[in-house]
C-alpha positions in Angstrom: -20.6 -10.8 -31.5 -20.6 -9.3 -28.1 -18.4 -6.3 -27.3 -15.1 -7.2 -25.7 -14.8 -6.3 -22.0 -11.4 -5.0 -20.8 -10.1 -7.3 -18.1 -7.5 -4.8 -17.0 -8.0 -2.8 -13.8 -9.2 0.7 -14.2 -6.0 2.3 -12.8 -3.6 0.0 -14.8 -5.5 0.8 -18.1 -5.1 4.5 -17.3 -1.4 4.0 -16.5 -0.9 2.2 -19.9 -3.0 4.7 -22.0 -2.4 8.1 -20.4 0.4 8.1 -17.9 3.1 6.2 -19.9 3.1 8.8 -22.6 3.1 11.7 -20.2 6.1 10.3 -18.3 7.9 9.5 -21.6 7.4 13.1 -22.8 8.1 14.6 -19.3 11.5 12.8 -18.8 12.4 12.1 -22.4 12.8 8.5 -22.2 13.8 6.7 -25.4 13.0 3.2 -24.4 9.6 2.1 -23.0 11.4 0.0 -20.4 12.9 3.1 -18.7 9.5 4.4 -17.8 8.8 3.9 -14.1 6.1 1.6 -13.0 4.8 0.3 -9.7 6.4 -3.0 -9.1 4.6 -4.1 -5.9 2.6 -2.7 -3.0 3.5 -4.0 0.5 1.1 -3.5 3.4 2.4 -4.0 7.0 0.7 -3.9 10.3 3.1 -3.9 13.4 1.5 -5.5 16.5 3.7 -4.7 19.5 0.7 -5.4 21.8 0.5 -9.1 20.4 3.1 -9.9 23.2 0.3 -9.6 25.7 -2.8 -10.4 23.5 -2.1 -13.0 20.9 -5.7 -12.8 19.5 -4.8 -9.4 18.0 -2.7 -11.3 15.4 -5.7 -13.4 14.2 -7.8 -10.2 14.0 -5.1 -8.4 11.9 -4.8 -11.5 9.6 -8.5 -11.4 8.9 -8.7 -7.6 8.5 -5.6 -7.3 6.3 -7.0 -10.3 4.1 -10.3 -8.5 3.6 -8.6 -5.2 2.7 -5.9 -6.7 0.4 -7.9 -9.7 -1.0 -4.8 -11.9 -0.3 -3.8 -13.9 2.7 -1.2 -12.1 4.7 2.0 -13.7 6.2 2.5 -13.5 10.0 5.8 -11.9 10.9 7.7 -13.1 13.9 10.5 -11.7 16.0 14.0 -12.7 15.2 15.4 -12.5 18.8 14.3 -12.1 22.3 14.3 -8.7 24.1 13.5 -8.7 27.7 12.7 -5.0 28.0 9.7 -5.4 25.7 8.7 -8.8 26.9 9.5 -10.3 23.6 10.6 -13.9 23.0 12.1 -15.3 19.8 9.7 -16.5 17.1 6.7 -14.6 18.7 4.2 -13.1 16.2 4.7 -9.4 16.2 3.2 -8.3 12.8 1.3 -9.1 9.7 2.3 -8.2 6.2 1.1 -8.9 2.5 2.7 -8.2 -0.8 0.5 -7.3 -3.8 1.6 -7.7 -7.4 -0.2 -7.5 -10.8 -3.9 -6.9 -11.0 -4.3 -7.1 -7.2 -1.9 -4.2 -6.6 -3.7 -2.0 -9.2 -7.1 -2.7 -7.7 -5.8 -2.0 -4.1 -4.2 1.2 -5.3 -7.4 2.3 -7.0 -9.5 1.7 -3.8 -6.9 3.4 -1.5 -6.7 6.6 -3.8 -10.3 6.9 -4.7 -12.2 5.5 -1.7 -10.1 5.0 1.4 -8.1 8.2 1.6 -10.9 10.5 1.0 -12.7 9.0 4.0 -9.8 10.3 6.4 -11.1 13.0 8.5 -9.5 16.4 7.9 -7.4 14.9 5.0 -5.1 17.4 3.4 -2.9 15.1 1.4 0.0 12.9 2.0 3.4 13.9 2.9 5.8 14.4 -0.1 8.8 13.6 2.1 8.2 9.9 2.6 10.3 8.8 -0.3 13.3 6.6 0.6 15.8 8.0 -2.0 15.4 5.1 -4.4 12.0 5.9 -5.7 9.9 4.0 -3.2 7.1 5.7 -1.2 5.7 4.7 2.2 2.4 5.9 3.5 1.3 5.5 7.0 -2.5 5.0 7.8 -3.5 5.7 11.4 -6.6 3.4 11.3 -7.9 0.4 9.3 -11.4 1.8 9.4 -10.9 3.9 6.3 -11.2 0.8 4.1 -14.9 -0.2 3.4 -13.9 -4.0 3.7 -13.4 -3.6 7.6 -16.6 -3.8 9.6 -16.4 -1.0 12.1 -18.5 -2.8 14.7 -16.3 -5.9 14.8 -13.1 -3.8 15.5 -11.5 -4.8 18.8 -8.6 -2.4 18.5 -7.7 0.4 16.0 -4.6 -0.6 14.1 -2.4 1.6 11.9 -0.6 0.2 8.8 2.2 1.1 6.5 1.6 0.9 2.8 4.9 1.0 0.7 4.7 1.5 -3.1 7.8 -0.1 -4.6 8.5 1.5 -8.1 11.3 0.9 -10.7 12.0 4.7 -10.7 15.6 5.6 -10.2 15.1 8.8 -8.4 12.5 10.3 -6.0 11.5 12.9 -8.5 10.5 10.3 -11.2 8.6 8.3 -8.6 6.7 11.4 -7.3 5.8 12.3 -10.9 4.6 8.7 -11.5 2.6 8.8 -8.2 1.2 12.2 -8.8 -0.1 11.0 -12.3 -1.6 7.9 -10.6 -3.6 10.2 -8.4 -1.7 10.2 -5.0 -2.7 13.5 -3.4 0.4 15.1 -2.2 0.5 18.1 0.2 2.0 21.3 -1.0 
């Protein structure tokens, strides 16, 4: 008989085997369901310039699909704002929500491949928690991801990556993310 191959993503397996016991010991959880976990990862690209160049949206959809492995949703404006030359229902952003194995594989690539490629990287800000245990990370350019072809880039776009956790406090969430390998600045 052939040896069984683990189908779980590497980071999820580490979470289950190493991080859960550490968090349980650290915070004294009595029930396994109290232990914080990552619920979903939301990646968002805002495209204010799309009001003048609608092709930017198509390029952003393609790049975000390559990065996330999932088809993104085009976000449209809710109302018209004359000062920004913005009309109602005009495409102004792209976002994707990752859950399950895709979120774990994306986080693994983000933490171990993409972030180390940032020039002069000294860690991420420990102040970007929202008070409810969720963390948002801003990335200035999409070129840190290997999936994006550097030569085909028309415009460098930044993105927000939000990690939604089940943690009740920011300290629990920070501990979870630190154990997962998020490099916080001191």
